C-alpha positions, 0 to 999 in steps of 0.5 A, spaced: 656 047 280 661 051 277 666 046 280 662 041 276 662 045 269 670 047 270 672 039 271 668 037 265 671 042 261 678 040 263 676 033 262 674 034 255 680 038 254 685 032 256 681 027 252 676 024 257 673 025 264 677 029 269 678 026 276 685 028 279 688 035 281 688 040 276 695 040 272 699 046 274 699 049 266 691 049 266 691 052 273 695 058 271 689 059 266 684 060 271 682 067 272 683 070 278 676 073 278 673 066 277 677 063 283 675 068 287 667 067 285 668 059 286 671 060 293 666 065 295 661 060 292 664 054 296 664 059 303 657 061 302 654 054 301 657 051 307 655 056 313 653 063 315 659 064 319 662 065 312 658 071 311 662 078 310 669 074 309 673 078 304 676 074 298 682 076 294 686 073 289 692 075 285 696 070 281 692 064 284 694 066 291 687 067 295 687 071 301 681 070 306 680 076 311 674 077 316 672 074 322 670 067 324 667 064 331 672 058 331 679 056 329 675 050 326 671 055 321 678 058 320 681 052 318 675 049 314 675 056 310 682 055 308 681 048 306 675 049 302 679 055 298 685 050 297 680 045 293 678 051 288 681 049 281 687 054 280 689 056 287 696 056 288 696 058 295 692 061 301 693 067 305 689 065 311 688 072 315 681 070 318 681 072 325 677 068 330 672 072 335 667 068 339 660 070 338 657 075 343 
């Protein structure tokens, strides 16, 4: 939902609908706290495997920490984070640990 609202606001700011990547000048204006919230929302809406994942953002760089069960989940978490407007880079420090 937040992605939709942010996309619409960005679209109106540029005089029409917004469907492309976020311009760097606009990306720099997305607060770190908003980026963190949006990444957490994306992860929570995807899979219970992402419960307990810690997300930190500083200057648009997202750090993911915690445990996941598979390499695929680790990769997907990073890919989802990269989709959030304002994300400049992702430090994926997730550890893969199979469920017992």
